[in-house]
C-alpha positions as CSV (number, residue, x, y, z in Angstrom):
1,M,234.4,96.9,173.9
2,F,235.3,98.0,170.4
3,K,232.0,96.6,169.3
4,D,229.9,98.2,172.1
5,Y,229.9,95.2,174.4
6,R,230.3,96.0,178.1
7,A,232.4,94.3,180.7
8,L,231.0,94.1,184.2
9,F,232.6,93.4,187.5
10,L,230.7,90.8,189.5
11,P,232.2,90.7,193.1
12,T,230.3,87.5,193.9
13,A,231.5,85.5,190.8
14,I,233.4,82.3,191.5
15,V,235.8,80.9,189.0
16,Y,237.4,77.5,189.6
17,Q,240.7,76.7,188.1
18,E,243.1,73.8,188.3
19,A,246.5,74.6,189.7
20,V,249.6,73.8,187.8
21,E,251.6,71.5,190.1
22,K,255.0,71.5,188.5
23,L,257.4,74.3,188.0
24,R,258.2,73.9,184.2
25,P,254.5,73.9,183.1
26,L,253.8,76.8,185.5
27,L,256.6,78.9,184.0
28,R,255.4,78.0,180.4
29,Q,251.9,79.1,181.4
30,R,253.0,82.4,182.9
31,I,255.3,83.2,180.0
32,R,252.4,82.5,177.6
33,W,250.1,84.8,179.6
34,C,252.8,87.5,179.9
35,E,253.6,87.3,176.2
36,G,249.9,87.6,175.4
37,S,249.7,90.8,177.4
38,M,252.6,92.2,175.4
39,Q,251.1,91.1,172.1
40,C,247.8,92.7,173.1
41,L,249.5,96.0,174.0
42,F,251.2,96.2,170.5
43,K,248.0,95.0,168.7
44,Y,245.4,97.0,170.6
45,G,247.2,99.7,172.7
46,V,246.7,102.6,170.3
47,R,243.2,101.5,169.4
48,I,242.2,101.3,173.1
49,M,243.5,104.8,173.8
50,T,241.8,106.4,170.8
51,S,238.5,104.5,170.9
52,P,235.5,106.8,171.5
53,K,233.6,103.7,172.7
54,I,235.8,103.1,175.8
55,N,235.6,105.5,178.7
56,T,238.8,107.1,180.0
57,G,239.0,105.2,183.3
58,V,238.8,101.9,181.5
59,K,241.3,103.0,178.9
60,V,243.8,103.9,181.6
61,D,243.1,100.6,183.5
62,M,243.5,98.4,180.4
63,T,246.6,100.2,179.1
64,L,248.3,100.0,182.5
65,F,247.5,96.3,182.7
66,L,249.0,95.7,179.3
67,F,252.1,97.7,180.2
68,L,252.6,95.7,183.4
69,P,255.1,93.2,182.0
70,F,257.4,96.1,180.9
71,F,257.0,98.0,184.2
72,S,257.9,94.7,185.9
73,M,261.0,94.4,183.8
74,L,262.1,97.9,184.8
75,L,261.4,97.3,188.4
76,N,263.4,94.0,188.3
77,F,266.3,95.8,186.7
78,A,266.2,98.6,189.3
79,N,266.1,96.1,192.2
80,I,269.0,94.1,190.8
81,S,271.0,97.3,190.2
82,S,270.2,98.5,193.7
83,I,271.3,95.3,195.3
84,L,274.6,95.3,193.3
85,V,275.3,98.9,194.3
86,Q,274.7,98.1,198.0
87,I,276.9,95.0,197.8
88,T,279.6,97.1,196.3
89,N,279.0,99.6,199.2
90,I,279.5,96.8,201.8
91,F,283.0,96.2,200.5
92,S,284.1,99.7,199.5
93,R,282.5,101.8,202.3
94,K,281.1,101.4,205.8
95,P,279.2,98.1,205.7
96,I,277.1,98.6,208.8
97,P,274.5,101.0,207.4
98,V,274.0,98.8,204.3
99,L,273.7,95.7,206.4
100,I,271.1,97.5,208.6
101,V,269.1,98.4,205.5
102,F,269.3,94.9,204.1
103,T,268.3,93.4,207.4
104,T,265.4,95.8,207.8
105,V,264.1,95.0,204.3
106,I,264.3,91.3,204.9
107,V,262.6,91.5,208.3
108,F,259.8,93.7,207.0
109,T,259.3,91.3,204.0
110,L,259.1,88.3,206.4
111,I,256.7,90.2,208.6
112,I,254.4,91.1,205.7
113,W,254.4,87.5,204.5
114,F,253.8,86.3,208.1
115,Y,250.6,88.4,208.2
116,M,249.6,86.8,204.8
117,A,250.2,83.4,206.4
118,L,247.9,84.3,209.3
119,E,245.2,85.2,206.8
120,Y,245.8,82.0,204.9
121,Y,245.5,80.1,208.2
122,R,242.2,81.8,209.0
123,N,240.9,80.6,205.6
124,T,242.1,77.0,205.7
125,N,240.8,74.1,207.8
126,N,243.5,71.6,208.1
127,L,246.8,73.4,208.1
128,S,248.8,74.5,211.1
129,V,250.0,78.1,211.5
130,L,253.6,76.9,211.0
131,K,252.7,75.2,207.7
132,C,250.9,78.4,206.6
133,V,253.9,80.5,207.5
134,W,256.2,78.1,205.6
135,R,254.0,78.3,202.5
136,A,253.7,82.1,202.7
137,W,257.5,82.4,202.9
138,Q,257.9,80.1,200.0
139,C,255.9,82.7,198.0
140,I,258.9,85.0,198.3
141,I,261.0,82.6,196.3
142,Y,258.0,82.0,194.0
143,N,257.8,85.8,193.3
144,V,261.5,86.0,192.7
145,I,261.4,83.2,190.1
146,L,258.3,84.7,188.4
147,S,259.9,88.1,188.3
148,F,262.0,86.9,185.3
149,I,259.0,85.8,183.3
150,P,258.6,89.1,181.3
151,Y,262.2,88.8,180.0
152,A,261.4,85.3,178.6
153,A,258.1,86.5,177.2
154,L,259.8,89.4,175.5
155,G,262.4,87.1,174.1
156,Y,259.7,84.8,172.6
157,L,257.9,87.9,171.3
158,L,261.0,89.2,169.6
159,K,261.6,85.8,168.0
160,G,258.2,86.0,166.5
161,R,256.8,83.0,168.3
162,S,253.0,83.0,167.6
163,T,251.7,79.7,168.9
164,W,251.7,78.0,172.3
165,D,250.6,74.7,173.6
166,K,248.0,75.1,176.3
167,T,249.1,73.9,179.8
168,A,248.2,70.3,180.3
169,H,246.1,69.5,183.3
170,A,245.2,66.3,185.0
171,Q,241.8,64.9,184.1
């Protein structure tokens, strides 16, 4: 974009990728991607925002995308802090209101992911509804694990790590 090239959105484009099947390579891949966003923010952030060649909407979109790992870190910290405060409230105040809120959050989370499972079921051929629900609910754990990726990426960034091995895939 700095050189007057244009990026286009193609809603019909199909991109195939090979899934990473083990946790450690997945975490390494996601840390690499997250650290890359952080590096791009520091390297190009000011240039993006001040470029006369990039329109305002694209500037905002790109900058927000590059800030996403840092927003994620703040959100994660806020969530953990909130949980700790509420656990303290269970033991130091009336526990019933806190337990009601926790239960409500958990139930709504499971319901949302249940609807995701139904959509997944509609788009798969050989899986049962129960298997789709189980996989969808596993995504909750997956998201919790991945929520700590930006901290690892920032750690590597602060250490000055500048090279990464690409994720190995089966041939």
